[in-house]
Structure formats: C-alpha cells, structure tokens
C-alpha positions in Angstrom: -24.7 29.2 4.6 -28.3 29.4 5.2 -31.3 30.6 7.5 -34.3 29.5 8.0 -37.5 29.9 11.3 -40.5 27.6 11.3 -43.2 27.3 13.6 -45.1 24.2 14.1 -48.0 23.9 15.8 -47.3 20.7 18.7 -50.2 17.8 18.1 -50.6 14.3 18.6 -48.2 13.6 15.4 -45.1 15.6 17.4 -46.1 14.2 20.9 -45.2 11.2 23.4 -46.1 10.5 26.1 -43.8 12.2 28.2 -43.6 15.7 25.3 -42.0 16.0 22.9 -41.6 12.7 20.5 -37.8 12.8 19.9 -38.0 10.8 16.6 -40.5 12.8 15.2 -38.5 15.6 15.5 -35.5 14.3 14.1 -37.2 13.5 10.6 -38.4 17.0 10.6 -34.9 17.9 11.0 -33.8 15.6 8.9 -35.9 17.4 6.4 -35.2 20.4 6.8 -31.6 19.7 6.5 -32.6 18.0 3.2 -34.4 21.1 2.1 -31.8 23.6 3.5 -29.1 21.8 1.3 -31.0 22.4 -2.3 -31.9 25.8 -1.0 -27.8 26.6 -0.3 -27.1 24.9 -3.9 -29.9 26.8 -5.8 -33.0 24.1 -6.5 -36.5 25.0 -5.5 -36.3 21.3 -4.8 -33.9 18.7 -4.0 -32.3 16.8 -6.7 -28.9 15.7 -6.4 -26.9 12.8 -9.5 -24.0 12.4 -9.9 -22.6 12.4 -13.4 -24.3 9.2 -14.5 -27.3 10.5 -13.6 -28.0 8.3 -10.4 -29.2 9.8 -7.1 -27.6 11.3 -4.4 -28.2 11.4 -1.1 -27.8 13.2 2.1 -26.8 10.7 5.1 -26.1 12.2 8.7 -22.8 10.5 10.0 -23.7 12.8 13.4 -26.2 14.7 15.4 -25.9 15.9 19.0 -29.1 17.3 20.6 -28.4 19.4 23.0 -29.9 21.3 26.5 -33.4 18.8 26.2 -36.3 20.2 27.7 -38.7 17.8 25.6 -40.8 16.8 28.6 -42.2 20.2 29.2 -44.0 20.6 25.4 -47.7 19.9 26.1 -50.3 19.8 23.3 -50.6 22.9 21.3 -47.9 24.9 22.0 -45.6 25.9 19.2 -42.6 24.6 18.4 -40.6 27.9 16.8 -37.1 25.7 14.9 -34.5 28.1 14.0 -32.0 26.7 11.6 -28.7 27.6 9.8 -27.0 25.2 7.5 -23.1 25.2 6.3 -20.9 23.5 4.2 -18.2 22.6 6.8 -15.7 20.4 4.6 -16.0 19.4 0.8 -18.2 16.6 1.4 -19.6 17.5 4.7 -22.0 19.9 5.8 -23.0 21.1 9.4 -27.1 22.1 11.0 -28.0 23.4 13.9 -31.1 23.9 15.4 -32.6 25.8 18.1 -35.6 25.0 19.5 -38.2 27.6 21.0 -41.5 27.0 22.9 -43.1 30.2 24.5 -39.3 32.2 24.3 -37.8 29.4 25.9 -35.2 27.5 25.0 -36.3 23.4 24.8 -33.0 22.2 23.0 -30.2 22.3 20.5 -29.5 20.0 18.1 -26.6 19.5 15.6 -26.6 16.9 12.5 -23.6 16.7 9.7 -24.2 14.9 6.6 -22.3 13.9 3.4 -23.6 13.6 0.3 -23.6 9.8 -1.0 -24.4 7.8 -3.4 -24.4 4.1 -4.3 -21.9 2.0 -6.6 -23.0 0.2 -10.0 -23.7 -3.3 -7.4 -26.3 -0.9 -6.2 -27.0 -1.5 -1.9 -27.0 0.5 0.8 -23.3 -1.4 1.8 -22.2 0.0 -1.7 -22.3 4.2 -0.6 -19.2 6.1 -1.2 -19.0 10.0 -0.8 -19.7 12.5 -3.7 -18.9 15.8 -3.7 -21.7 17.8 -5.1 -20.5 20.5 -7.7 -22.2 24.6 -7.6 -21.9 24.5 -3.6 -20.2 27.3 -1.8 -16.3 26.9 -0.4 -15.8 25.3 2.9 -16.6 27.6 6.3 -14.4 24.6 7.9 -15.2 23.7 11.8 -13.1 25.4 14.1 -12.3 23.2 16.7 -11.5 19.1 17.1 -14.3 19.7 19.7 -17.0 20.5 17.3 -18.9 18.4 16.1 -17.8 17.3 12.7 -14.2 17.3 14.6 -15.9 14.7 17.0 -17.2 12.1 14.4 -13.5 12.4 12.5 -11.9 11.4 15.1 -14.8 8.8 16.1 -13.8 7.4 12.2 -10.2 7.5 12.5 -10.7 5.9 15.7 -8.7 8.1 17.9 -11.5 9.2 20.1 -11.0 7.1 23.5 -13.9 8.4 25.2 -17.1 10.8 24.9 -19.5 11.7 27.5 -17.5 9.6 30.9 -17.8 6.7 29.0 -14.9 4.5 27.0 -15.3 4.2 23.4 -13.7 0.9 22.4 -15.1 -1.4 26.2 -16.3 -4.9 25.1 -19.3 -6.1 24.2 -21.6 -6.4 27.7 -24.3 -8.9 28.3 -27.3 -6.8 28.3 -27.9 -6.8 23.8 -31.5 -7.4 22.1 -31.8 -8.1 18.1 -33.4 -6.4 15.9 -34.7 -7.4 13.2 -36.3 -3.9 11.7 -39.3 -3.8 9.5 -39.3 -2.3 5.7 -42.6 -0.4 6.1 -41.3 1.2 9.2 -38.3 1.9 10.1 -36.4 2.3 6.3 -37.0 5.6 4.1 -38.3 6.4 1.3 -34.4 6.0 -0.6 -34.2 2.7 0.6 -31.6 3.9 4.1 -32.5 2.4 7.2 -33.7 5.9 8.4 -31.4 6.7 11.5 -33.8 8.0 13.4 -34.7 4.3 13.9 -31.6 4.4 15.8 -33.0 6.7 18.5 -36.2 4.1 18.8 -33.4 1.3 18.8 -31.6 2.7 21.5 -34.7 3.1 23.5 -35.8 -0.5 22.5 -32.8 -1.4 25.3 -33.3 1.1 27.9 -37.2 0.3 28.6 -35.7 -4.0 28.4 -32.3 -3.1 30.8 -33.7 -0.2 33.0 -37.4 0.1 32.7 -38.0 1.6 36.0 -35.9 4.6 34.8 -37.1 4.3 31.7 -40.8 5.3 32.1 -40.4 8.7 32.0 -37.3 9.8 31.1 -36.8 12.4 28.4 -33.6 13.4 26.5 -31.3 15.6 28.3 -28.7 14.9 26.3 -27.9 12.4 22.9 -25.0 12.1 20.5 -25.1 9.8 17.4 -21.9 8.6 15.3 -23.1 6.9 12.2 -20.4 4.4 10.9 -23.1 1.9 8.6 -25.9 0.6 7.5 -28.5 -2.0 6.5 -30.2 -4.0 3.4 -34.0 -4.3 3.8 -33.4 -7.7 5.1 -31.2 -7.1 7.4 -30.6 -7.5 11.4 -28.9 -5.7 13.7 -28.3 -6.3 18.0 -28.2 -3.0 20.3 -25.6 -3.4 22.9 -26.2 -1.5 26.0 -22.4 -1.4 26.8 -22.4 0.7 30.1 -25.4 2.2 31.9 -24.7 5.1 34.9 -27.5 6.7 37.3 -27.2 10.0 39.2 -29.5 10.5 41.9 -30.5 14.1 42.7 -30.1 16.3 45.3 -32.2 17.1 48.6 -31.9 20.3 48.0 -33.5 20.4 44.1 -30.0 21.5 42.8 -29.2 18.6 40.8 -31.7 16.4 39.0 -32.0 12.4 38.7 -30.4 11.5 35.5 -29.8 8.1 33.6 -26.6 7.7 31.0 -25.2 5.1 29.0 -24.0 4.0 26.0 -25.4 2.1 23.0 -23.9 0.1 20.1 -25.4 -0.9 17.4 -24.1 -3.6 14.6 -24.7 -5.5 12.0 -26.0 -9.1 12.5 -24.0 -12.0 10.9 -20.6 -9.4 10.5 -20.7 -7.5 13.6 -19.6 -4.6 11.3 -20.2 -1.2 13.5 -23.8 0.4 12.6 -23.5 3.4 15.4 -22.0 4.1 18.7 -25.4 6.4 20.4 -24.0 8.0 24.1 -27.5 9.3 25.9 -28.0 11.1 28.4 -31.3 10.7 29.8 -33.8 13.3 33.2 -35.6 10.4 35.6 -38.5 12.2 37.2 
C-alpha cells in the first residue's frame, strides 16, 4: 500500500467555466496513480517492462467520481489531494483520492487499473494483461459492491443496471460521431487517453441537453472501460438514456441531470466504455 498527499494551487490550467476541470483532474490523478505504482514497485521513476523488454502500461478499467462539488472551486484555491493505492488482484491496482479545499471535501475518486502490454503485432487492439513481478501480495477488495467488483461484473456481463439505468438498453437515436485528434486525444503511449472519454460524453450532453449542460457540474460519474482505439480510428457516443430531477421548493434537493452514455468503435461497433453520470444543474 502507498499513501501520498499533494497540495496544488489552482489556476487557469486546472479550472473550467464551472469550477474545477474534470478532465484536468483525471489526468492529474492518473499521473499520481502511475507514480504511486512506481513507488510500490521500488522504482524512482516508472519503468515497467516485460521479459522481452517491451513497455508495460497501466490501463484504467474503471473510474468513479463521487460527492463532486467542483463548482465551489475558485482561482487561487489550494486543492489538497490525499491518495492511497493498493493491489487488489494479481493484475489490478486500486487508488482512492480525497479532494479537499479549505478543509471541505469537494470530491472522492476511485481508479482501478490493470497492467497491460501490446502484442507482437502492436496496436491498441493487441493489448493483454500482464502480471508485474516484485509487487506486494494482493489485498483483495471486500465485496462485489466495491469498484473492482462492479467492474468485474460489467466485464463478465453480469451487471444489469447501474445508478438506475439498464445496462443492456438498446441504442437510442441520440448519437454523435467523434473523430479523435491524435495531438489532443491520445497520450504519449499511443492510447486514446482515458480523460478523453469524459470529454466526448460532455460533447454529447452539450448537443442533446444544452439547456442543462450550460451550468452542469459533476456530482457522480462512473466509467467502465472496455476497449481503446488506434490513431485514425473513430467512435460514436450514444446517449442511451437521460433523466432530470427538479429542485425542491424548500431547497432540500438540487436539480440534477443524469444520463447513461455508451461509446463504441466505428466500423465494428465494439464497445469502448459505459459511462453513467449525475450532474448538478444550477
């Protein structure tokens, strides 16, 4: 297990129009997760390779943002990120991050990753899991309700619903095509960056629910990843289902926008991710 704490002075790179930038946050926490993996393996800097000297990467298979209050964040606030990472299976690692500003909790993020390597043919469709030697023994997750357990159920096809949305609901007519740009949407390892998935979902929300999207901030977002793209490939985002809840007149409940989006690869319709989101609308 590894623990860390970091303080970040928030400025324009970390902010968006409605407060803390979710895409920046995910990139930052993804980097923190990667650095903690290196520390757990006794490395000063990340340098994971297989027996043939090929690079080994950490690929996220599930992410959960909870208790989000990103709209309360302002320029020059100090964000404290308290992180903990542990190994939960032979190939899976789980990190938890608590986000605080002025002593207030503004969100919690869980991230489940697996070690992967590309096959002999290269390309992002050839990746397979890899067991990195020299790591501590797994400290298993405690129940199927934990994020690793939920992700396992999704991969096995056992999950039937999530946050009130049916997993296997047919495609809707609210679909947008996305042609990812290598210089913007892919990372240095050549993978479609996991934070880009959130950006694509937000674009679908902006197109199909603009009245709410203009002031929306994330309370909860769960992402279950299933695949990736090679540069030059395209995808589509299907806003499968959507619902809104009005605010109470007495102020005890806020207005929310919730939706389920499905990302699939263009051409073969192979699934890339299922994304479930709850947003506060001011």
